[in-house]
C-alpha beads as a LAMMPS data file, in Angstrom:
LAMMPS data file: protein, C-alpha beads

262 atoms
261 bonds

1 atom types
1 bond types

-500.0 500.0 xlo xhi
-500.0 500.0 ylo yhi
-500.0 500.0 zlo zhi

Masses

1 110.0

Atoms # bond

1 1 1 -92.202 -175.269 -357.083
2 1 1 -94.161 -172.004 -356.378
3 1 1 -97.422 -171.431 -358.650
4 1 1 -95.299 -168.991 -360.379
5 1 1 -92.579 -171.205 -361.875
6 1 1 -91.859 -169.773 -364.982
7 1 1 -92.276 -173.209 -366.872
8 1 1 -95.205 -174.958 -365.448
9 1 1 -95.343 -178.585 -365.698
10 1 1 -99.078 -178.504 -366.990
11 1 1 -97.976 -176.749 -370.121
12 1 1 -97.995 -178.291 -373.401
13 1 1 -94.393 -177.758 -374.371
14 1 1 -93.057 -179.044 -371.039
15 1 1 -92.435 -182.650 -371.960
16 1 1 -90.380 -181.469 -374.500
17 1 1 -88.347 -179.248 -372.072
18 1 1 -87.562 -182.217 -369.708
19 1 1 -86.578 -184.292 -373.016
20 1 1 -84.148 -181.707 -374.116
21 1 1 -82.430 -180.595 -370.336
22 1 1 -81.904 -184.486 -369.877
23 1 1 -79.813 -184.869 -373.444
24 1 1 -78.228 -181.418 -372.659
25 1 1 -77.180 -182.578 -368.345
26 1 1 -77.305 -185.745 -368.033
27 1 1 -73.922 -186.672 -369.214
28 1 1 -72.534 -184.037 -366.985
29 1 1 -74.791 -185.205 -363.857
30 1 1 -73.842 -188.414 -364.635
31 1 1 -70.505 -187.804 -364.479
32 1 1 -70.921 -186.033 -360.918
33 1 1 -73.238 -188.135 -359.454
34 1 1 -70.330 -191.403 -360.642
35 1 1 -67.649 -189.188 -358.430
36 1 1 -69.669 -190.303 -355.601
37 1 1 -68.725 -193.432 -355.188
38 1 1 -70.656 -196.488 -355.388
39 1 1 -74.434 -196.260 -355.260
40 1 1 -75.431 -199.484 -354.417
41 1 1 -77.625 -199.846 -351.245
42 1 1 -77.970 -196.480 -350.937
43 1 1 -81.059 -194.055 -350.335
44 1 1 -81.390 -191.667 -352.883
45 1 1 -83.313 -188.250 -352.941
46 1 1 -84.113 -187.067 -356.680
47 1 1 -85.899 -183.222 -355.057
48 1 1 -87.689 -181.634 -358.620
49 1 1 -86.976 -184.622 -360.286
50 1 1 -89.437 -183.083 -363.527
51 1 1 -89.092 -185.563 -366.230
52 1 1 -87.145 -188.521 -364.082
53 1 1 -84.468 -189.356 -366.285
54 1 1 -81.818 -189.215 -363.369
55 1 1 -83.521 -190.776 -361.109
56 1 1 -84.109 -193.468 -363.405
57 1 1 -79.934 -193.453 -363.591
58 1 1 -79.774 -193.448 -359.748
59 1 1 -82.420 -196.302 -359.331
60 1 1 -80.239 -198.809 -361.780
61 1 1 -76.980 -197.822 -359.705
62 1 1 -78.798 -198.144 -356.237
63 1 1 -80.489 -201.688 -357.364
64 1 1 -82.667 -203.740 -355.191
65 1 1 -80.907 -202.995 -352.068
66 1 1 -81.704 -199.337 -352.286
67 1 1 -84.455 -196.824 -352.766
68 1 1 -84.610 -193.901 -354.553
69 1 1 -87.400 -191.375 -354.112
70 1 1 -88.405 -188.702 -356.756
71 1 1 -90.162 -186.003 -355.886
72 1 1 -91.948 -182.725 -357.923
73 1 1 -94.389 -180.093 -357.044
74 1 1 -96.075 -181.623 -360.115
75 1 1 -94.594 -185.404 -361.176
76 1 1 -96.992 -185.782 -363.980
77 1 1 -94.118 -186.204 -366.759
78 1 1 -92.214 -188.898 -364.344
79 1 1 -93.278 -192.747 -365.133
80 1 1 -94.270 -195.042 -362.471
81 1 1 -92.490 -198.021 -363.693
82 1 1 -88.916 -197.144 -363.455
83 1 1 -87.484 -198.481 -360.605
84 1 1 -88.139 -195.477 -358.191
85 1 1 -90.746 -193.961 -356.039
86 1 1 -92.920 -190.797 -357.248
87 1 1 -94.295 -188.731 -354.968
88 1 1 -95.731 -184.845 -355.030
89 1 1 -93.692 -182.846 -352.636
90 1 1 -93.181 -178.894 -352.628
91 1 1 -89.870 -177.948 -351.224
92 1 1 -90.769 -174.760 -350.352
93 1 1 -93.513 -175.589 -348.000
94 1 1 -92.928 -179.359 -346.721
95 1 1 -90.634 -180.838 -344.697
96 1 1 -87.612 -183.114 -346.330
97 1 1 -89.412 -185.904 -346.962
98 1 1 -88.200 -189.402 -344.903
99 1 1 -84.796 -188.890 -343.999
100 1 1 -81.935 -189.493 -343.849
101 1 1 -80.723 -189.849 -347.264
102 1 1 -77.309 -191.054 -348.316
103 1 1 -77.571 -189.009 -351.303
104 1 1 -79.632 -185.700 -352.427
105 1 1 -79.695 -184.490 -355.926
106 1 1 -81.473 -181.308 -357.282
107 1 1 -80.856 -180.054 -360.625
108 1 1 -82.209 -176.409 -362.205
109 1 1 -84.585 -176.269 -359.045
110 1 1 -83.184 -174.008 -356.333
111 1 1 -82.351 -171.422 -358.486
112 1 1 -86.394 -171.008 -359.253
113 1 1 -87.261 -171.141 -355.558
114 1 1 -87.225 -168.138 -353.357
115 1 1 -85.940 -169.023 -349.604
116 1 1 -83.216 -171.330 -351.655
117 1 1 -80.611 -170.965 -349.133
118 1 1 -82.900 -171.973 -346.355
119 1 1 -83.778 -175.071 -349.058
120 1 1 -80.325 -175.685 -349.190
121 1 1 -79.614 -175.814 -345.659
122 1 1 -82.926 -178.119 -345.023
123 1 1 -81.399 -180.534 -347.601
124 1 1 -78.333 -180.907 -345.961
125 1 1 -80.243 -181.345 -342.653
126 1 1 -81.857 -184.188 -344.213
127 1 1 -78.832 -186.038 -344.839
128 1 1 -77.248 -189.030 -342.645
129 1 1 -73.833 -188.931 -341.603
130 1 1 -71.666 -189.116 -344.335
131 1 1 -74.466 -188.328 -346.718
132 1 1 -73.743 -186.410 -350.197
133 1 1 -75.397 -183.296 -351.390
134 1 1 -75.147 -182.005 -355.470
135 1 1 -76.905 -179.219 -356.367
136 1 1 -76.832 -178.230 -359.901
137 1 1 -78.154 -174.750 -361.474
138 1 1 -77.693 -172.898 -364.637
139 1 1 -75.825 -169.362 -364.207
140 1 1 -77.375 -167.519 -366.744
141 1 1 -76.826 -163.906 -365.905
142 1 1 -73.992 -163.302 -368.059
143 1 1 -75.090 -161.434 -371.721
144 1 1 -73.004 -161.769 -374.624
145 1 1 -74.639 -165.480 -375.285
146 1 1 -74.353 -165.310 -379.352
147 1 1 -71.053 -166.754 -381.451
148 1 1 -72.215 -166.568 -384.561
149 1 1 -75.277 -166.007 -386.453
150 1 1 -76.765 -165.525 -389.554
151 1 1 -77.126 -161.904 -389.540
152 1 1 -76.568 -158.918 -387.314
153 1 1 -80.365 -158.482 -386.910
154 1 1 -80.530 -162.345 -385.809
155 1 1 -77.867 -161.899 -383.369
156 1 1 -79.387 -159.122 -381.432
157 1 1 -82.675 -160.659 -381.460
158 1 1 -81.623 -163.571 -379.830
159 1 1 -79.479 -161.044 -377.462
160 1 1 -82.159 -159.399 -376.490
161 1 1 -84.113 -162.096 -376.041
162 1 1 -81.894 -163.458 -373.574
163 1 1 -81.475 -160.285 -371.854
164 1 1 -85.149 -159.819 -371.212
165 1 1 -85.318 -163.675 -370.143
166 1 1 -82.981 -163.430 -367.371
167 1 1 -83.369 -159.583 -366.129
168 1 1 -86.785 -159.740 -365.908
169 1 1 -89.476 -162.880 -366.247
170 1 1 -87.191 -165.208 -364.583
171 1 1 -86.608 -162.795 -361.657
172 1 1 -90.611 -161.591 -361.956
173 1 1 -91.400 -165.363 -360.818
174 1 1 -88.834 -165.623 -358.319
175 1 1 -85.859 -166.974 -359.976
176 1 1 -82.542 -165.791 -359.459
177 1 1 -80.233 -166.732 -362.803
178 1 1 -77.264 -165.683 -360.556
179 1 1 -77.511 -168.071 -357.726
180 1 1 -75.747 -170.936 -358.800
181 1 1 -72.538 -169.083 -357.847
182 1 1 -73.532 -168.818 -354.541
183 1 1 -74.157 -172.462 -353.923
184 1 1 -70.735 -173.054 -352.827
185 1 1 -70.609 -170.530 -350.165
186 1 1 -74.366 -172.075 -349.175
187 1 1 -73.496 -175.526 -348.540
188 1 1 -70.240 -174.136 -346.730
189 1 1 -72.740 -172.486 -344.298
190 1 1 -75.191 -175.419 -344.102
191 1 1 -71.760 -177.008 -342.772
192 1 1 -70.745 -179.499 -345.120
193 1 1 -67.242 -180.387 -346.030
194 1 1 -65.530 -181.116 -348.659
195 1 1 -67.442 -178.905 -350.665
196 1 1 -66.301 -178.667 -354.670
197 1 1 -67.777 -176.762 -357.789
198 1 1 -67.386 -178.065 -361.100
199 1 1 -68.324 -175.631 -363.923
200 1 1 -69.161 -177.009 -367.333
201 1 1 -70.114 -174.794 -370.658
202 1 1 -69.807 -175.218 -374.384
203 1 1 -71.644 -173.747 -377.802
204 1 1 -75.324 -174.917 -378.734
205 1 1 -75.797 -174.879 -382.553
206 1 1 -79.229 -174.591 -384.102
207 1 1 -80.931 -177.227 -384.368
208 1 1 -79.320 -178.835 -381.373
209 1 1 -81.231 -179.523 -377.566
210 1 1 -79.709 -176.390 -376.110
211 1 1 -80.348 -173.699 -378.890
212 1 1 -83.898 -175.720 -379.273
213 1 1 -84.572 -174.459 -375.940
214 1 1 -85.147 -171.061 -377.221
215 1 1 -88.155 -172.146 -379.174
216 1 1 -89.865 -173.909 -375.750
217 1 1 -89.022 -170.969 -374.244
218 1 1 -90.881 -168.988 -376.514
219 1 1 -93.932 -171.307 -376.333
220 1 1 -93.919 -171.443 -372.706
221 1 1 -93.231 -167.863 -371.613
222 1 1 -94.369 -165.835 -374.881
223 1 1 -97.104 -164.066 -373.333
224 1 1 -94.074 -161.840 -370.729
225 1 1 -91.948 -161.678 -373.992
226 1 1 -94.741 -160.114 -375.446
227 1 1 -95.839 -157.918 -372.934
228 1 1 -92.181 -156.802 -373.120
229 1 1 -92.372 -155.442 -376.523
230 1 1 -91.451 -158.567 -378.755
231 1 1 -93.628 -159.036 -381.794
232 1 1 -95.496 -161.878 -383.001
233 1 1 -93.196 -162.047 -386.052
234 1 1 -90.113 -162.035 -384.102
235 1 1 -91.216 -165.050 -381.648
236 1 1 -91.670 -166.327 -384.727
237 1 1 -88.237 -165.448 -386.104
238 1 1 -86.661 -166.722 -382.412
239 1 1 -88.367 -170.225 -382.685
240 1 1 -86.709 -170.282 -386.402
241 1 1 -83.739 -169.325 -385.461
242 1 1 -83.476 -172.314 -382.674
243 1 1 -83.684 -175.149 -385.617
244 1 1 -81.120 -172.644 -387.660
245 1 1 -77.492 -174.101 -387.496
246 1 1 -75.901 -170.854 -388.703
247 1 1 -77.241 -169.707 -384.842
248 1 1 -74.402 -170.338 -382.523
249 1 1 -75.111 -169.548 -378.862
250 1 1 -73.264 -169.987 -375.891
251 1 1 -74.420 -172.260 -373.511
252 1 1 -75.250 -171.218 -369.522
253 1 1 -72.544 -172.194 -367.209
254 1 1 -73.878 -175.077 -365.123
255 1 1 -72.660 -175.057 -362.015
256 1 1 -72.318 -178.726 -360.284
257 1 1 -71.621 -178.159 -356.252
258 1 1 -71.049 -181.022 -353.912
259 1 1 -70.563 -181.483 -350.592
260 1 1 -70.563 -183.891 -347.626
261 1 1 -72.268 -183.940 -344.224
262 1 1 -69.944 -184.871 -341.217

Bonds

1 1 1 2
2 1 2 3
3 1 3 4
4 1 4 5
5 1 5 6
6 1 6 7
7 1 7 8
8 1 8 9
9 1 9 10
10 1 10 11
11 1 11 12
12 1 12 13
13 1 13 14
14 1 14 15
15 1 15 16
16 1 16 17
17 1 17 18
18 1 18 19
19 1 19 20
20 1 20 21
21 1 21 22
22 1 22 23
23 1 23 24
24 1 24 25
25 1 25 26
26 1 26 27
27 1 27 28
28 1 28 29
29 1 29 30
30 1 30 31
31 1 31 32
32 1 32 33
33 1 33 34
34 1 34 35
35 1 35 36
36 1 36 37
37 1 37 38
38 1 38 39
39 1 39 40
40 1 40 41
41 1 41 42
42 1 42 43
43 1 43 44
44 1 44 45
45 1 45 46
46 1 46 47
47 1 47 48
48 1 48 49
49 1 49 50
50 1 50 51
51 1 51 52
52 1 52 53
53 1 53 54
54 1 54 55
55 1 55 56
56 1 56 57
57 1 57 58
58 1 58 59
59 1 59 60
60 1 60 61
61 1 61 62
62 1 62 63
63 1 63 64
64 1 64 65
65 1 65 66
66 1 66 67
67 1 67 68
68 1 68 69
69 1 69 70
70 1 70 71
71 1 71 72
72 1 72 73
73 1 73 74
74 1 74 75
75 1 75 76
76 1 76 77
77 1 77 78
78 1 78 79
79 1 79 80
80 1 80 81
81 1 81 82
82 1 82 83
83 1 83 84
84 1 84 85
85 1 85 86
86 1 86 87
87 1 87 88
88 1 88 89
89 1 89 90
90 1 90 91
91 1 91 92
92 1 92 93
93 1 93 94
94 1 94 95
95 1 95 96
96 1 96 97
97 1 97 98
98 1 98 99
99 1 99 100
100 1 100 101
101 1 101 102
102 1 102 103
103 1 103 104
104 1 104 105
105 1 105 106
106 1 106 107
107 1 107 108
108 1 108 109
109 1 109 110
110 1 110 111
111 1 111 112
112 1 112 113
113 1 113 114
114 1 114 115
115 1 115 116
116 1 116 117
117 1 117 118
118 1 118 119
119 1 119 120
120 1 120 121
121 1 121 122
122 1 122 123
123 1 123 124
124 1 124 125
125 1 125 126
126 1 126 127
127 1 127 128
128 1 128 129
129 1 129 130
130 1 130 131
131 1 131 132
132 1 132 133
133 1 133 134
134 1 134 135
135 1 135 136
136 1 136 137
137 1 137 138
138 1 138 139
139 1 139 140
140 1 140 141
141 1 141 142
142 1 142 143
143 1 143 144
144 1 144 145
145 1 145 146
146 1 146 147
147 1 147 148
148 1 148 149
149 1 149 150
150 1 150 151
151 1 151 152
152 1 152 153
153 1 153 154
154 1 154 155
155 1 155 156
156 1 156 157
157 1 157 158
158 1 158 159
159 1 159 160
160 1 160 161
161 1 161 162
162 1 162 163
163 1 163 164
164 1 164 165
165 1 165 166
166 1 166 167
167 1 167 168
168 1 168 169
169 1 169 170
170 1 170 171
171 1 171 172
172 1 172 173
173 1 173 174
174 1 174 175
175 1 175 176
176 1 176 177
177 1 177 178
178 1 178 179
179 1 179 180
180 1 180 181
181 1 181 182
182 1 182 183
183 1 183 184
184 1 184 185
185 1 185 186
186 1 186 187
187 1 187 188
188 1 188 189
189 1 189 190
190 1 190 191
191 1 191 192
192 1 192 193
193 1 193 194
194 1 194 195
195 1 195 196
196 1 196 197
197 1 197 198
198 1 198 199
199 1 199 200
200 1 200 201
201 1 201 202
202 1 202 203
203 1 203 204
204 1 204 205
205 1 205 206
206 1 206 207
207 1 207 208
208 1 208 209
209 1 209 210
210 1 210 211
211 1 211 212
212 1 212 213
213 1 213 214
214 1 214 215
215 1 215 216
216 1 216 217
217 1 217 218
218 1 218 219
219 1 219 220
220 1 220 221
221 1 221 222
222 1 222 223
223 1 223 224
224 1 224 225
225 1 225 226
226 1 226 227
227 1 227 228
228 1 228 229
229 1 229 230
230 1 230 231
231 1 231 232
232 1 232 233
233 1 233 234
234 1 234 235
235 1 235 236
236 1 236 237
237 1 237 238
238 1 238 239
239 1 239 240
240 1 240 241
241 1 241 242
242 1 242 243
243 1 243 244
244 1 244 245
245 1 245 246
246 1 246 247
247 1 247 248
248 1 248 249
249 1 249 250
250 1 250 251
251 1 251 252
252 1 252 253
253 1 253 254
254 1 254 255
255 1 255 256
256 1 256 257
257 1 257 258
258 1 258 259
259 1 259 260
260 1 260 261
261 1 261 262
């Protein structure tokens, strides 16, 4: 990812972010990858692999006859002894490594990258005939995330935090919180067939992995939030609310879009 990526892997909170995201998203991702069929012996590319949980799952299913390459622009949080190969790689500036691939997966990656449609097209070109591309991103652009809160002030604070994050801070660093809704059309434009999109959402209560992301976001983009007018007391309150079960927020919409190369 670019240097302006909002959630830098060098940040002290990055490891916790990867753990929380794996807890939130892995079950859905594994369902979708399982629907791709038997992965035994396949060549799989996990692009923007983060903490490596999906690459580890793919390696277990591809088996010794397969090959899983896990790439990231900063792969420091991926173990190197989990059955997959780790490589530093920048999707925005470097060719797709080692094509062709039987399966390529990228989760919470393209929404953060300028030129995402072009990158998706290059990923599609990196598939073997019959190969599968699975792109998963959050559509986070919608307001109205608070389902319950301790009081009206807490509700307004969380809504303001969400609004500033998705309308100002993330776009300022090249992200598009609405991109997930365009991935299906982008796959069709790239010539993929059998394109399907499944969408999942739920509720996150304070203390669960999804709500705890609020505290991680405050830790990682607190300076940006302060620059938009948040006080230190408000940021402390957001961190507290992330662990308060009386706060319940709607999750982001996870768009999981899959297509196959002819």
